[in-house]
C-alpha positions as CSV (number, residue, x, y, z in Angstrom):
1,M,26.8,10.3,56.8
2,P,26.5,14.1,56.2
3,R,27.8,16.0,59.2
4,T,26.1,18.9,61.0
5,V,28.0,22.2,60.5
6,Q,27.7,24.9,63.0
7,L,27.2,28.4,61.7
8,S,27.5,31.6,63.6
9,D,24.2,32.9,64.8
10,E,24.3,35.8,62.5
11,E,25.2,33.7,59.5
12,A,22.6,31.1,60.3
13,E,19.8,33.6,60.8
14,E,20.7,35.4,57.5
15,T,20.8,32.1,55.6
16,Q,17.6,30.7,57.0
17,A,15.8,34.0,56.5
18,T,16.8,34.0,52.8
19,L,15.7,30.3,52.3
20,D,12.3,30.9,54.0
21,L,11.5,33.7,51.5
22,L,11.6,31.2,48.7
23,P,8.3,29.6,47.7
24,I,10.0,26.4,46.6
25,P,12.2,23.8,48.3
26,A,15.7,25.2,48.9
27,A,18.8,24.3,50.8
28,V,22.4,25.4,51.2
29,V,25.0,22.7,50.7
30,R,28.6,23.1,51.7
31,R,31.6,20.8,51.1
32,C,33.4,20.2,54.4
33,D,36.6,18.1,54.0
34,D,35.3,15.3,51.8
35,D,31.7,15.5,52.8
36,L,28.7,17.3,51.4
37,V,26.7,18.8,54.2
38,L,23.2,20.5,54.4
39,I,23.9,23.6,56.5
40,A,20.4,25.1,56.0
41,I,17.0,24.1,54.6
42,N,13.7,25.7,54.4
43,R,10.3,24.3,55.5
44,L,9.2,23.3,52.0
45,F,12.5,21.3,51.5
46,R,11.7,19.4,54.7
47,L,8.1,18.8,53.8
48,A,9.1,17.4,50.4
49,G,11.0,14.7,52.2
50,L,14.4,15.7,50.7
51,G,16.3,15.6,54.0
52,T,17.0,17.4,57.3
53,I,20.1,18.9,58.8
54,G,22.2,16.3,60.5
55,D,20.5,13.3,58.8
56,R,21.2,11.6,55.5
57,S,19.6,13.5,52.7
58,L,17.8,11.9,49.7
59,L,19.0,14.9,47.6
60,L,22.7,14.5,48.6
61,D,22.5,10.7,48.0
62,A,21.2,11.1,44.5
63,L,23.1,14.3,43.4
64,D,26.4,13.8,45.2
65,E,28.6,13.7,42.1
66,R,26.6,16.4,40.3
67,V,27.0,18.9,43.2
68,R,30.7,18.0,43.7
69,G,31.3,18.7,40.1
70,Y,29.6,22.0,40.2
71,L,31.5,23.2,43.3
72,A,34.8,22.2,41.7
73,S,33.9,24.3,38.6
74,D,33.8,28.0,37.8
75,R,30.2,28.0,36.8
76,V,27.9,30.5,38.6
77,E,24.8,28.3,38.1
78,E,23.8,25.0,36.7
79,R,20.3,23.7,35.8
80,F,19.2,20.1,35.2
81,Q,16.2,17.7,35.6
82,W,16.0,15.1,38.4
83,Q,13.7,12.2,38.9
84,T,13.8,10.9,42.5
85,S,13.3,7.2,41.5
86,E,11.7,4.8,39.0
87,D,8.7,4.1,41.3
88,I,5.1,5.1,40.4
89,D,5.1,7.8,43.1
90,C,8.4,9.3,42.0
91,R,8.8,13.1,41.8
92,H,10.2,15.2,39.0
93,Y,12.2,18.3,39.8
94,A,13.9,21.1,37.9
95,V,17.1,21.7,39.9
96,M,19.2,24.8,40.0
97,L,22.6,25.1,41.7
98,S,23.8,28.7,42.2
99,R,26.2,30.6,44.4
100,R,27.4,34.1,45.2
101,P,31.1,35.1,45.1
102,R,31.4,34.6,48.9
103,D,29.9,31.2,48.5
104,R,32.8,30.2,46.3
105,V,35.2,30.9,49.1
106,A,33.0,29.0,51.5
107,N,32.8,26.1,49.0
108,Q,29.0,26.1,49.2
109,C,26.0,26.6,47.0
110,V,22.2,27.1,47.1
111,V,20.1,24.3,45.7
112,T,16.5,25.2,44.6
113,L,13.9,22.7,43.3
114,V,10.8,23.3,41.2
115,D,8.4,20.4,41.4
116,H,7.2,19.4,37.8
117,T,5.7,16.1,38.8
118,A,2.1,17.1,37.8
119,E,3.2,18.4,34.4
120,Q,5.4,15.4,33.8
121,R,2.6,13.0,34.7
122,T,0.2,14.9,32.4
123,E,2.8,14.7,29.6
124,N,3.3,11.0,30.1
125,S,-0.4,10.4,30.1
126,L,-0.9,12.4,26.9
127,R,2.0,10.5,25.3
128,R,0.4,7.2,26.3
129,E,-2.8,8.3,24.7
130,M,-1.0,9.4,21.6
131,L,0.7,6.0,21.3
132,T,-2.4,3.9,22.1
133,D,-5.3,2.8,20.0
134,A,-8.4,4.1,21.7
135,L,-10.6,1.2,20.6
136,T,-8.5,-1.9,21.4
137,G,-6.0,-0.5,23.9
138,L,-3.1,-1.8,21.8
139,P,-0.2,0.4,20.6
140,N,-1.1,2.4,17.5
141,R,1.2,2.9,14.5
142,A,3.4,5.5,16.4
143,G,3.5,3.4,19.5
144,F,4.4,0.3,17.6
145,A,7.2,2.2,15.8
146,D,8.6,3.3,19.1
147,Q,8.6,-0.2,20.5
148,L,10.2,-1.5,17.3
149,E,13.0,1.1,17.5
150,A,13.6,0.3,21.2
151,A,13.8,-3.4,20.5
152,C,16.1,-3.1,17.5
153,A,18.4,-0.7,19.3
154,E,18.8,-3.2,22.1
155,S,19.1,-6.5,20.2
156,G,19.7,-5.5,16.5
157,T,17.2,-5.7,13.6
158,E,18.2,-9.2,12.6
159,A,16.7,-10.6,15.8
160,F,13.1,-9.5,14.9
161,A,10.4,-9.9,12.4
162,V,7.2,-7.9,11.8
163,L,3.9,-9.5,10.7
164,V,1.1,-7.4,9.3
165,V,-2.4,-8.9,9.4
166,D,-5.0,-7.3,7.1
167,L,-8.7,-8.1,7.4
168,D,-10.1,-8.8,4.0
169,R,-13.4,-7.1,3.1
170,F,-13.8,-5.6,6.6
171,S,-15.3,-2.5,5.0
172,R,-18.4,-4.6,4.1
173,V,-19.1,-5.3,7.8
174,N,-19.1,-1.6,8.5
175,A,-21.3,-0.9,5.5
176,C,-23.8,-3.6,6.2
177,M,-23.9,-3.7,10.0
178,G,-22.7,-0.3,11.1
179,S,-19.6,1.0,12.7
180,L,-20.5,-0.2,16.2
181,A,-20.6,-3.8,14.9
182,G,-17.3,-3.2,13.1
183,D,-15.7,-1.9,16.3
184,E,-16.9,-5.0,18.2
185,L,-15.5,-7.2,15.5
186,L,-12.1,-5.4,15.7
187,I,-11.9,-5.9,19.4
188,S,-12.7,-9.6,19.1
189,V,-10.1,-10.0,16.3
190,A,-7.5,-8.3,18.5
191,R,-8.3,-10.7,21.4
192,R,-8.0,-13.8,19.2
193,I,-4.7,-12.6,17.6
194,K,-3.3,-11.8,21.1
195,G,-4.2,-15.4,22.2
196,A,-2.3,-16.8,19.2
197,L,0.9,-15.0,20.1
198,R,3.8,-16.0,22.2
199,G,4.4,-14.3,25.6
200,N,7.0,-11.7,24.4
201,D,5.3,-10.9,21.1
202,I,3.9,-7.3,20.8
203,L,0.6,-6.7,19.0
204,S,-0.6,-3.4,17.8
205,R,-3.3,-1.9,15.6
206,I,-1.6,0.2,12.9
207,G,-4.6,0.9,10.7
208,G,-8.4,0.7,10.4
209,D,-8.4,-3.0,9.7
210,E,-4.7,-3.7,10.0
211,F,-2.8,-5.2,12.9
212,A,1.0,-5.7,13.3
213,V,3.0,-8.1,15.4
214,L,6.6,-7.5,16.6
215,M,8.2,-10.8,17.3
216,S,11.7,-12.1,18.2
217,L,13.2,-14.8,16.1
218,E,15.0,-17.9,17.4
219,E,14.6,-20.2,14.4
220,G,14.6,-17.6,11.7
221,A,11.7,-17.2,9.3
222,E,10.1,-20.4,10.5
223,D,9.2,-18.8,13.8
224,A,7.3,-16.1,12.0
225,C,5.5,-18.5,9.7
226,Q,4.4,-20.6,12.7
227,V,2.9,-17.6,14.4
228,A,1.2,-16.5,11.2
229,R,-0.4,-19.9,10.8
230,R,-1.6,-19.8,14.4
231,I,-3.2,-16.4,13.7
232,E,-4.9,-17.8,10.6
233,S,-6.2,-20.7,12.7
234,A,-7.4,-18.5,15.5
235,L,-9.4,-16.3,13.1
236,A,-10.9,-19.2,11.1
237,T,-13.7,-19.8,13.6
238,P,-16.7,-17.5,12.7
239,F,-17.4,-14.4,14.8
240,R,-20.9,-14.0,16.2
241,L,-22.3,-10.5,15.7
242,S,-26.0,-10.0,16.5
243,D,-27.8,-12.7,14.4
244,F,-24.9,-13.1,12.0
245,E,-21.9,-15.3,11.8
246,I,-19.0,-13.5,10.2
247,R,-16.1,-15.4,8.7
248,M,-13.0,-13.3,8.5
249,Q,-10.4,-14.0,5.9
250,V,-7.0,-12.4,6.4
251,S,-3.9,-11.6,4.4
252,I,-0.6,-11.9,6.3
253,G,2.7,-10.4,5.2
254,I,6.0,-11.0,7.0
255,A,9.2,-8.9,6.9
256,L,12.4,-10.2,8.4
257,G,14.8,-7.8,10.1
258,A,17.7,-9.4,8.2
259,D,16.4,-7.8,5.0
260,V,16.6,-4.3,6.5
261,D,19.8,-2.3,6.3
262,A,18.8,1.2,7.6
263,D,15.5,2.5,8.8
264,N,13.6,0.2,11.2
265,E,10.4,1.6,9.8
266,D,11.3,-0.3,6.6
267,L,10.3,-3.5,8.5
268,I,6.7,-2.3,8.7
269,R,6.6,-1.0,5.1
270,N,8.1,-4.3,3.9
271,A,5.5,-6.3,5.8
272,Q,2.7,-4.2,4.3
273,F,4.1,-4.8,0.8
274,A,4.1,-8.5,1.5
275,V,0.4,-8.2,2.6
276,K,-0.3,-6.7,-0.8
277,R,1.2,-9.8,-2.5
278,A,-0.7,-12.1,0.0
279,K,-4.0,-10.6,-1.2
280,S,-3.2,-11.7,-4.7
281,S,-1.7,-15.1,-3.9
282,G,-4.1,-16.1,-1.1
283,K,-1.3,-17.4,1.1
284,I,1.2,-16.1,3.7
285,E,3.9,-14.1,2.0
286,I,7.4,-13.2,3.2
287,Y,8.9,-10.0,1.8
288,Q,11.2,-10.6,-1.1
289,V,13.7,-7.9,-2.2
290,R,13.2,-9.0,-5.9
291,A,9.4,-8.4,-5.7
292,F,10.0,-4.9,-4.2
293,D,12.4,-4.1,-7.0
294,L,9.7,-5.1,-9.5
295,M,7.2,-2.9,-7.7
296,R,9.8,0.0,-7.9
297,S,10.2,-0.7,-11.5
298,Q,6.5,-0.6,-12.1
299,F,6.3,2.7,-10.2
300,S,9.0,4.1,-12.5
301,I,7.0,2.9,-15.5
302,E,3.9,4.6,-14.1
303,T,5.8,8.0,-13.7
304,E,7.2,7.8,-17.3
305,L,3.9,6.6,-18.7
306,R,2.0,9.5,-17.2
307,R,4.5,11.9,-18.9
308,A,4.3,10.0,-22.2
309,I,0.5,10.3,-22.3
310,E,0.6,13.9,-21.4
311,H,3.3,14.7,-24.0
312,G,1.9,12.6,-26.8
313,Q,4.7,10.1,-26.9
314,M,2.4,7.1,-27.5
315,H,1.5,5.6,-30.9
316,L,-0.6,2.9,-32.4
317,C,0.3,-0.2,-34.4
318,F,-2.2,-2.1,-36.5
319,Q,-2.5,-5.9,-37.0
320,P,-4.6,-7.1,-39.9
321,I,-7.7,-9.3,-39.5
322,C,-8.4,-11.4,-42.7
323,D,-11.5,-13.0,-44.0
324,L,-10.7,-16.8,-44.1
325,G,-12.9,-17.3,-47.0
326,T,-11.5,-14.7,-49.4
327,G,-8.1,-13.9,-47.8
328,R,-8.9,-10.2,-47.9
329,I,-8.0,-7.8,-45.1
330,V,-11.3,-6.7,-43.5
331,A,-10.2,-5.1,-40.3
332,F,-7.2,-4.1,-38.2
333,E,-6.8,-4.3,-34.4
334,S,-5.3,-1.1,-32.9
335,L,-2.5,-1.9,-30.5
336,A,-0.9,0.8,-28.2
337,R,2.9,1.1,-28.3
338,W,5.2,3.3,-26.3
339,T,8.7,4.3,-27.2
340,T,10.5,5.5,-24.1
341,D,12.9,8.4,-23.8
342,T,15.8,5.8,-24.2
343,G,14.4,4.6,-27.5
344,L,13.0,1.3,-26.1
345,E,9.6,0.3,-27.6
346,L,7.3,-1.4,-25.1
347,S,4.2,-3.4,-26.1
348,S,0.9,-2.9,-24.5
349,G,1.3,-6.1,-22.4
350,E,4.2,-4.4,-20.6
351,F,2.5,-1.2,-19.5
352,I,-1.2,-1.8,-19.6
353,P,-1.2,-3.6,-16.2
354,V,0.6,-0.6,-14.7
355,A,-1.9,1.8,-16.4
356,E,-4.8,-0.2,-15.0
357,E,-3.5,-0.2,-11.5
358,S,-2.6,3.5,-11.4
359,G,-5.7,4.7,-13.1
360,L,-3.8,5.9,-16.2
361,I,-5.9,3.5,-18.3
362,L,-8.7,6.1,-18.6
363,P,-6.6,8.8,-20.4
364,L,-4.8,6.1,-22.3
365,G,-8.1,4.4,-23.4
366,R,-9.5,7.8,-24.5
367,W,-6.4,8.5,-26.5
368,A,-6.4,5.1,-28.2
369,L,-10.1,5.5,-29.2
370,A,-9.5,9.0,-30.6
371,E,-6.3,7.9,-32.4
372,T,-8.0,4.9,-33.9
373,A,-10.8,7.0,-35.3
374,R,-8.3,9.6,-36.6
375,T,-6.3,6.9,-38.3
376,L,-9.4,5.5,-40.0
377,S,-10.4,8.9,-41.2
378,S,-6.9,9.5,-42.5
379,W,-6.9,6.2,-44.4
380,D,-10.3,7.1,-46.0
381,A,-8.9,10.4,-47.1
382,Q,-5.8,8.7,-48.7
383,A,-8.1,6.2,-50.5
384,G,-10.4,8.9,-51.7
385,G,-13.4,7.3,-49.9
386,N,-14.0,4.3,-47.8
387,C,-10.7,2.4,-47.6
388,G,-12.6,-0.9,-47.2
389,V,-11.6,-1.9,-43.7
390,T,-12.8,-1.4,-40.1
391,L,-10.7,-0.7,-37.0
392,S,-11.1,-2.3,-33.6
393,V,-9.8,-0.8,-30.3
394,N,-9.6,-2.4,-26.9
395,I,-11.7,-1.1,-24.0
396,S,-10.4,-2.1,-20.5
397,A,-12.7,-3.3,-17.7
398,I,-11.8,-0.2,-15.6
399,Q,-12.7,2.2,-18.4
400,L,-16.0,0.3,-19.0
401,Q,-16.9,0.8,-15.3
402,R,-15.6,4.3,-14.7
403,D,-16.0,6.1,-18.1
404,N,-19.1,7.1,-20.0
405,V,-17.9,4.9,-23.0
406,A,-21.1,5.3,-25.0
407,A,-20.9,9.1,-25.0
408,L,-17.2,9.0,-25.6
409,V,-17.7,6.8,-28.7
410,R,-20.6,8.9,-30.0
411,D,-18.5,12.1,-29.8
412,T,-15.4,10.5,-31.3
413,V,-17.1,9.1,-34.4
414,A,-18.8,12.4,-34.9
415,N,-15.6,14.4,-34.5
416,Y,-13.8,12.4,-37.2
417,G,-16.7,11.8,-39.5
418,I,-16.6,8.1,-39.6
419,A,-19.6,5.7,-39.7
420,P,-20.1,4.0,-36.3
421,N,-20.3,0.5,-37.9
422,R,-16.7,0.8,-39.0
423,L,-15.5,0.9,-35.4
424,T,-15.3,-2.3,-33.3
425,L,-14.8,-2.3,-29.5
426,E,-13.1,-5.3,-28.0
427,L,-13.8,-6.2,-24.4
428,T,-12.6,-9.1,-22.3
429,E,-15.0,-11.4,-20.4
430,S,-13.6,-10.0,-17.1
431,A,-14.7,-6.6,-18.1
432,I,-18.3,-7.8,-18.5
433,V,-18.4,-10.0,-15.4
434,A,-17.1,-7.2,-13.1
435,D,-20.6,-5.5,-13.3
436,P,-22.9,-7.4,-15.6
437,D,-25.9,-5.0,-15.3
438,R,-23.8,-1.9,-16.0
439,S,-22.0,-3.7,-18.8
440,A,-25.2,-4.7,-20.4
441,N,-26.6,-1.2,-20.3
442,T,-23.3,0.2,-21.8
443,L,-23.2,-2.4,-24.6
444,R,-26.8,-1.8,-25.5
445,A,-26.1,2.0,-25.7
446,L,-23.1,1.3,-27.9
447,K,-25.2,-0.9,-30.2
448,D,-27.7,1.9,-30.5
449,I,-24.9,4.1,-31.8
450,G,-24.1,1.4,-34.3
451,V,-20.6,0.1,-33.3
452,T,-19.6,-3.5,-33.4
453,I,-18.9,-5.4,-30.2
454,A,-16.3,-8.1,-29.9
455,M,-15.5,-10.3,-26.9
456,D,-11.7,-10.7,-26.8
457,D,-9.7,-13.7,-25.5
458,F,-12.9,-15.9,-25.3
459,G,-12.4,-19.1,-23.5
460,T,-9.8,-17.9,-21.0
461,G,-12.2,-16.2,-18.5
462,Y,-15.6,-17.1,-17.0
463,S,-17.2,-18.2,-20.3
464,N,-20.6,-17.7,-18.9
465,L,-23.1,-18.6,-21.5
466,G,-25.8,-16.5,-19.8
467,Y,-23.7,-13.4,-20.5
468,L,-23.4,-14.4,-24.2
469,Q,-27.2,-14.6,-24.4
470,K,-27.8,-11.3,-22.7
471,M,-25.0,-9.2,-24.1
472,P,-25.3,-7.7,-27.7
473,I,-22.0,-9.3,-28.8
474,D,-21.2,-9.6,-32.6
475,I,-17.9,-11.3,-32.7
476,L,-16.1,-13.9,-30.5
477,K,-12.3,-13.8,-30.6
478,I,-10.9,-17.2,-29.9
479,D,-7.8,-16.8,-27.7
480,R,-4.5,-17.7,-29.2
481,S,-3.8,-20.3,-26.5
482,F,-6.3,-22.6,-28.1
483,V,-5.3,-21.8,-31.7
484,T,-1.5,-22.1,-31.5
485,G,-0.4,-25.7,-31.8
486,M,-4.0,-26.7,-32.5
487,L,-3.1,-29.1,-35.4
488,A,-1.1,-31.3,-33.0
489,D,-3.6,-31.3,-30.1
490,R,-7.0,-33.0,-30.4
491,D,-8.2,-31.3,-27.2
492,K,-7.6,-27.8,-28.7
493,V,-9.4,-28.8,-31.9
494,A,-12.4,-29.9,-29.9
495,I,-12.4,-26.7,-27.9
496,V,-12.2,-24.5,-31.0
497,R,-14.9,-26.6,-32.7
498,A,-17.2,-26.1,-29.7
499,I,-16.6,-22.3,-29.6
500,L,-17.4,-22.1,-33.3
501,S,-20.6,-24.1,-32.9
502,L,-21.6,-21.9,-30.0
503,A,-21.0,-18.8,-32.0
504,Q,-22.9,-20.1,-34.9
505,A,-25.9,-21.0,-32.7
506,L,-25.9,-17.5,-31.2
507,G,-25.5,-15.8,-34.6
508,M,-22.0,-14.5,-33.9
509,R,-19.0,-14.2,-36.1
510,T,-15.6,-15.5,-35.0
511,T,-12.0,-14.4,-35.2
512,A,-9.1,-16.8,-34.4
513,E,-6.1,-15.2,-32.9
514,G,-2.6,-16.6,-33.4
515,V,-2.8,-17.8,-37.0
516,E,0.8,-18.4,-38.1
517,T,0.6,-21.1,-40.8
518,V,-1.3,-21.7,-44.0
519,E,-2.3,-25.2,-42.7
520,L,-3.8,-23.6,-39.6
521,E,-5.7,-21.0,-41.7
522,Q,-7.2,-23.7,-43.9
523,T,-8.2,-25.9,-41.0
524,L,-10.0,-22.9,-39.2
525,A,-11.7,-22.0,-42.5
526,A,-12.9,-25.6,-42.9
527,L,-14.2,-25.6,-39.3
528,G,-16.3,-22.5,-40.1
529,C,-14.3,-19.7,-38.5
530,T,-15.0,-16.4,-40.0
531,F,-11.8,-14.4,-39.6
532,G,-8.1,-14.9,-38.8
533,Q,-5.5,-12.8,-37.1
534,G,-1.8,-13.5,-36.7
535,F,1.7,-13.4,-37.9
536,L,0.8,-15.3,-41.1
537,Y,-0.7,-12.0,-42.4
538,S,1.5,-9.5,-40.6
539,R,3.0,-8.4,-37.4
540,P,1.5,-5.2,-35.9
541,A,2.6,-2.4,-38.2
542,K,2.7,1.4,-38.0
543,S,-0.1,3.4,-39.7
544,D,1.6,4.0,-43.1
545,L,2.7,0.4,-43.6
546,A,-0.7,-1.0,-42.4
547,F,-2.4,1.2,-45.0
548,Q,-0.1,-0.2,-47.7
549,L,-1.0,-3.7,-46.7
550,I,-4.6,-3.0,-47.7
551,G,-3.6,-2.3,-51.3
552,L,-1.1,-5.2,-51.5
553,R,-3.5,-7.8,-50.2
554,N,-6.9,-6.6,-51.4
555,N,-6.1,-5.6,-55.0
């Protein structure tokens, strides 16, 4: 128990008068023998409930070691923050210990306190708001990251997993029903997900239509998969909004803490990467390091490809297309090739998917069209007139939707002085199906210019006969998967015969891809196929060699 210390009347009056001048709680503490004693306090100190002379003091109980350490030191003053307790009604003080030279001799100091409780509570409130999603009341991305960091610091990353739940096509709800209905749906989704979780799992909303779950693992990845399946089941029941029943499909990605070596935030990023894979596969995906390495490789390809397009490092190769009746080369297909800085030549199948995903397919497609027209013009100049062949170039679905292809083709043929009917544009079925009306308008505009339209890889996509009737298509290209090995497979023969009959009925010519033997060439000719393309005639060749092939085969 702190003891009462008797001061001389003069000393007591002087000390008390000094403390009473201060507009904040203040007290004088002296060390007597082995005790800390309050020898004077002002009125504000008493009203704050920090102690009284002769009684046990809250301040001395809490700061005993701190004050003793200060009195034993040579410091003139010391400042620190003090929180009275962990209770809701706790107080926050900025404390200063100070002394005069004569106080050092008396082994005493003055304690002053500035109450920062209101400011601290405001700061805590603002911090809670910053870390909380206003719509659902769940932690937001920053709040979730804080909880993840705290949990991993306590138990280690390996003990946890992060699930990310993405609502597929949520934007359509907002677009069709308005943002209020979208908000109502998000709140309902959050409630259902919360109901599917275990007691210690933490749910947050980390994006507009993206939720994340921090969960502890007892049985490893199987725990996370079970929770993910429960979430899928909880969201399978339709949501009722106004007069509509909304069925929500979700994509769920899982990242395991055991796969993270450094930054805890990688757990969230890994789970989001797994979600991206889940959107493609249609099932729950667990983050795989190998898949991430592939994505990193594709990102590297994207960076190098952008530079290659800008610096003119791309080139075209040309594969001949022969008339099966005469054996003459009538056309070449232009195929993009890219030789990297390391001297590695990549085929279009290796970089076109990356170009389509990154948006580089637009400048790449424009370059391929212009280079094809330039090559044909060059060949005509070398031949002293029409060289006797046409060239075809592939147009991607993305370019067909985003670019003004008709205007681009019109300007290109005009710039290089070639007849439009000597240029063939090859499109896949998926390019047409993506937006049939827009595709039909574009193809009609191209036909008005005079170019030839070919449907590439026919039979591997939707094969909608209605599109064939509506679209001004001149040539069907039979995919190599039906042609290769056709002689030993009756089913393939039947499919090829059906495609040829369909094309004949619609007045279209046909090109068979993947012709590699004379027997296959003769069979296709007998079935009525118009053209053939494949290694039997030539592998894709650079411009000069391709031009020589015309003379070698056609003369």
